[in-house]
C-alpha atoms as one frame of an Amber mdcrd trajectory, in Angstrom:
protein
  14.392   0.664  -8.722  12.500   3.724  -9.400   8.846   4.158  -8.157   6.665
   4.520 -10.847   4.221   7.625 -10.979   0.621   6.725 -10.519  -2.360   9.191
 -10.627  -5.272   8.060  -8.469  -8.807   8.453  -9.584 -11.979   8.424  -7.664
 -13.804   5.285  -7.446 -10.949   3.289  -8.932  -9.568   0.420  -7.079  -5.745
  -0.279  -7.029  -3.470  -3.631  -6.476  -0.545  -2.679  -4.243   2.074  -5.093
  -3.352   5.482  -4.879  -1.854   8.624  -6.536  -2.962  12.085  -6.379  -1.857
  15.223  -6.046  -3.953  15.514  -9.049  -6.247  12.165  -9.984  -5.465  13.627
 -11.267  -1.993  11.202 -11.424   0.823  10.398  -8.459   2.981   9.000 -10.344
   5.856  11.560 -12.334   8.166   9.874 -11.889  11.027   6.354 -11.015  13.103
   8.036  -7.822  13.637   8.271  -6.942   9.944   4.322  -7.662   9.227   3.929
  -5.300  12.483   6.120  -2.622  10.968   4.221  -2.422   7.679   0.867  -2.436
   9.346   2.073   0.490  11.632   3.472   2.380   8.543   0.456   1.780   6.092
  -1.588   3.573   8.914   0.568   6.365   9.291   0.745   6.789   5.516  -3.060
   6.624   5.102  -3.777   8.821   7.843  -5.628  12.049   6.639  -5.963  10.614
   3.191  -9.066   9.668   1.026  -8.247   6.261   1.102  -9.805   3.165   2.405
  -8.233  -0.333   2.695 -10.653  -2.683   0.986  -8.801  -5.735   1.961  -5.325
  -6.804   2.706  -3.211  -9.845   3.079   0.344 -10.064   4.095   1.801 -12.170
   1.611   2.315  -9.017   0.706  -0.926  -7.636  -1.001  -2.900  -4.754  -0.432
  -6.126  -3.400  -2.243  -7.411  -0.055  -1.765 -10.171   2.403  -3.066  -9.479
   5.758  -3.503 -12.505   8.137  -2.999 -11.377  11.439  -3.138 -10.157  14.033
  -5.471  -7.321  13.107  -7.975  -3.825  13.471  -6.109  -0.675  11.709  -5.888
   0.761   9.821  -2.932
């Protein structure tokens, strides 16, 4: 599946979700959850993004507070 291009705008909120191929679960063990949290931390490092809330079901909600950019 191709990634869709999303422009981020300051002060906006975005609902981000993860899904496996054919809508299969991406979390099969506790290590899968930890892997996602580590990668999320790496991806957001140095970015103008704050994680407002997350739920490993898998749903992530963020607020963008910098100038418009693409991730």
